C-alpha positions in Angstrom: -13.5 -3.6 -16.4 -10.4 -3.6 -18.5 -9.4 -1.2 -21.3 -12.4 0.7 -22.6 -11.9 3.0 -25.6 -14.7 5.3 -26.8 -14.6 6.8 -23.3 -17.4 9.3 -23.7 -20.1 7.0 -25.1 -22.7 4.7 -23.8 -22.0 1.0 -24.0 -23.7 -2.4 -23.6 -22.5 -5.9 -24.1 -22.0 -9.5 -23.1 -19.1 -11.0 -21.3 -18.2 -14.6 -20.7 -15.7 -16.1 -18.3 -14.5 -19.7 -17.7 -12.6 -20.8 -14.6 -11.5 -24.2 -13.4 -10.2 -25.4 -10.1 -8.9 -28.7 -8.6 -9.7 -29.2 -4.9 -8.2 -31.7 -2.6 -10.6 -32.6 0.3 -9.0 -33.6 3.6 -10.4 -37.0 4.7 -11.0 -35.4 8.2 -13.6 -33.0 6.6 -15.5 -35.5 4.4 -17.4 -37.3 7.3 -16.7 -40.6 5.5 -18.4 -39.7 2.3 -17.4 -38.1 -1.0 -14.2 -38.2 -3.0 -10.9 -36.8 -1.8 -10.4 -34.8 -5.0 -12.8 -32.9 -7.2 -12.8 -30.5 -10.1 -14.9 -27.3 -10.3 -15.9 -25.6 -13.5 -17.4 -22.1 -13.4 -19.0 -20.5 -16.5 -20.4 -17.0 -16.1 -22.2 -15.0 -18.8 -22.8 -11.4 -17.9 -24.9 -8.6 -19.3 -23.2 -5.3 -18.6 -23.3 -1.7 -19.7 -22.1 1.8 -19.2 -24.2 5.0 -19.1 -22.4 8.3 -19.6 -24.4 10.5 -17.1 -22.3 13.6 -17.6 -18.8 14.8 -18.5 -17.6 13.6 -15.1 -19.9 10.7 -14.1 -20.3 7.2 -15.4 -22.6 4.4 -14.2 -22.1 0.7 -14.8 -24.3 -2.4 -14.3 -23.4 -6.1 -14.2 -26.0 -8.8 -14.4 -24.5 -12.4 -14.3 -25.8 -15.8 -15.0 -23.8 -18.7 -13.6 -23.4 -22.3 -14.5 -21.3 -24.2 -11.9 -20.3 -27.9 -12.0 -18.4 -30.0 -9.5 -17.2 -33.5 -10.3 -17.3 -36.3 -7.8 -20.2 -34.9 -5.9 -22.5 -34.6 -8.9 -23.1 -30.9 -8.2 -24.5 -28.6 -10.9 -25.9 -25.1 -10.4 -27.4 -22.9 -13.1 -29.0 -19.6 -11.9 -28.9 -15.8 -12.0 -26.2 -14.3 -9.8 -26.0 -11.1 -7.8 -26.6 -7.7 -9.6 -23.9 -5.1 -9.2 -24.1 -1.4 -9.7 -21.2 1.0 -9.7 -20.6 4.7 -10.4 -17.2 6.3 -11.4 -16.1 9.9 -11.2 -13.6 11.1 -13.8 -10.8 12.9 -12.0 -8.6 13.3 -15.1 -9.3 12.9 -18.8 -7.0 14.2 -21.5 -8.0 11.6 -24.1 -9.3 14.2 -26.5 -6.4 16.6 -26.3 -4.0 17.2 -29.1 -1.0 16.1 -27.0 0.7 12.8 -27.7 0.5 11.9 -24.0 -3.0 11.1 -22.9 -4.3 10.1 -19.4 -7.5 9.1 -17.7 -8.1 8.5 -14.0 -11.4 7.3 -12.6 -12.4 6.6 -9.0 -15.7 5.2 -7.7 -17.6 2.7 -5.8 -20.7 0.5 -5.9 -22.9 -2.1 -4.3 -23.6 -5.8 -5.0 -27.3 -6.6 -4.5 -28.2 -10.2 -3.3 -30.4 -11.2 -6.2 -28.8 -14.6 -6.7 -29.9 -17.8 -4.9 -27.7 -18.7 -2.0 -29.5 -21.5 -0.1 -29.6 -24.1 -2.9 -29.7 -27.7 -1.6 -28.3 -31.0 -2.8 -29.3 -34.3 -1.0 -31.1 -32.1 1.6 -27.9 -30.3 2.5 -27.0 -26.7 1.7 -24.3 -26.4 -1.0 -21.0 -24.9 -0.1 -21.1 -21.1 -0.3 -18.6 -21.1 -3.1 -21.0 -23.1 -5.3 -24.0 -20.9 -4.7 -25.1 -18.5 -7.5 -25.3 -15.6 -5.0 -23.8 -14.7 -1.6 -27.0 -13.5 0.1 -25.2 -10.4 1.3 -25.1 -6.7 0.5 -21.5 -6.0 -0.4 -19.8 -2.7 -1.2 -16.7 -1.8 -3.2 -14.2 1.0 -3.9 -12.4 1.1 -7.3 -9.9 3.1 -9.3 -8.6 2.9 -12.8 -5.8 4.7 -14.5 -4.8 4.7 -18.2 -1.7 6.3 -19.7 -1.1 6.4 -23.5 1.7 7.9 -25.5 1.1 7.5 -29.3 0.1 3.9 -29.9 1.6 2.5 -26.7 -0.2 2.6 -23.3 -0.5 1.3 -19.8 -3.6 0.5 -17.8 -4.0 -0.3 -14.1 -7.1 -0.8 -12.0 -7.9 -2.0 -8.5 -11.1 -2.9 -6.6 -11.5 -3.4 -2.9 -14.7 -5.2 -1.8 -16.1 -5.1 1.7 -18.4 -8.0 2.3 -21.2 -8.3 4.9 -22.8 -11.4 6.5 -26.0 -13.0 5.0 -28.9 -14.4 7.0 -27.0 -17.6 7.7 -24.3 -15.4 9.4 -21.8 -16.4 6.7 -19.5 -13.7 5.4 -17.0 -14.0 2.6 -13.7 -12.4 3.4 -12.9 -8.9 2.1 -11.2 -9.0 -1.3 -8.8 -7.1 -3.5 -8.6 -7.5 -7.2 -5.9 -5.6 -9.1 -4.5 -5.7 -12.6 -1.8 -3.9 -14.7 -1.2 -4.3 -18.4 0.5 -2.7 -21.3 -1.2 -2.4 -24.7 -0.7 -1.3 -28.3 -3.4 0.6 -30.1 -3.5 0.4 -33.9 -6.2 1.9 -36.1 -6.5 0.7 -39.7 -8.8 2.0 -42.4 -11.8 0.1 -41.2 -10.6 -2.0 -38.2 -8.8 -1.1 -35.0 -7.0 -3.6 -32.8 -5.6 -3.5 -29.3 -3.3 -6.4 -28.1 -2.3 -6.3 -24.4 -0.4 -8.3 -21.8 0.0 -7.9 -18.1 -0.5 -9.3 -14.5 -3.6 -9.7 -12.4 -3.9 -10.4 -8.7 -6.8 -11.7 -6.5 -6.3 -11.5 -2.7 -9.0 -12.7 -0.3 -9.2 -12.7 3.5 -10.6 -15.8 5.3 -14.4 -16.3 5.4 -16.3 -16.3 8.7 -19.2 -18.2 10.0 -21.0 -16.7 13.0 -18.0 -14.5 13.5 -15.5 -17.4 13.6 -12.8 -17.6 10.9 -13.2 -20.7 8.6 -10.1 -22.8 8.1 -9.0 -23.4 4.5 -10.6 -20.3 3.0 -9.1 -17.2 1.5 -5.7 -16.9 -0.1 -4.0 -15.3 -3.1 -3.8 -15.9 -6.8 -1.5 -14.1 -9.3 -2.1 -14.5 -13.1 -0.3 -13.6 -16.3 -2.7 -12.3 -18.9 -2.7 -11.7 -22.6 -5.6 -10.7 -24.9 -6.8 -9.0 -28.0 -9.6 -6.5 -28.7 -10.9 -5.7 -32.2 -13.0 -2.6 -33.0 -15.2 -2.0 -36.0 -17.3 1.1 -36.2 -19.6 0.9 -33.1 -18.7 -2.7 -32.2 -16.0 -4.4 -30.3 -15.1 -8.1 -29.7 -12.2 -9.4 -27.6 -10.8 -12.4 -25.9 -8.2 -13.0 -23.2 -6.3 -15.9 -21.5 -5.0 -15.9 -17.9 -2.4 -18.4 -16.6 -1.6 -18.7 -12.9 2.0 -17.8 -12.0 1.7 -18.0 -8.2 -1.1 -19.2 -6.0 -1.9 -20.1 -2.4 -5.6 -20.8 -2.1 -7.2 -22.5 0.9 -3.8 -23.3 2.4 -2.7 -25.0 -0.8 -5.6 -27.4 -1.2 -7.2 -25.6 -4.1 -5.4 -25.2 -7.5 -6.6 -22.8 -10.1 -6.3 -23.7 -13.8 -6.1 -21.4 -16.8 -8.9 -19.0 -17.4 -10.5 -17.7 -20.5 -12.8 -14.7 -21.1 -14.5 -13.1 -24.1 -16.7 -10.1 -24.6 -18.8 -8.4 -27.3 -19.8 -4.7 -26.9 -21.6 -2.0 -28.8 -21.0 1.7 -28.3 -23.8 4.3 -28.9 
């Protein structure tokens, strides 16, 4: 969820993420059709928000819309994705104290609801699960976020552990860990506030299974360097970030991730 100032307010907004991959397809898996190399483009626009339920509890929702395209095979998908709901409990919050050192610590969990289509066909064959708008499964997560700030300089870290279940096709994505750590600088001008940041993010995925059998060439790890800037004006915020892979081992080296871009617009009330 990133760095979220105005901690004690409701929030709603839009987020956009762009991802690109290059996939090398072994000839032994192509069954004599299809190119041996393809590029995948993933565009996700997401409506999201935060409700401040009490001094200690926060609730979030995430409703994505995906546009996926794969070259070579002529694949294109545009559909609503899986809805996600989470709740966080504030274990520590000294953001409003007079001390120069301020801390917040949140822990929580949530559920991903299979609202997205996951059995879309192309040429009478079901698309690869990675190109479906949804997973068809109920998945659960645990998450934690910690922010430390001294004066204008701060540090933020967060981690999410997702436990995936199988869908009606008995396909199950591997459990996943997403984590990030970044340093930031907060500056408030007369009318405009800005927050540049930089850090490192990691995505770790276990192998997928089909009918309980592990699927070769799935899972892996991806580490990304990240830099971004958020701007704040009254009740509004706008930001953008770039992520660049620094180490990756996806699908036993057959998938390469390109640079990523994200942007968001939020209103606090």
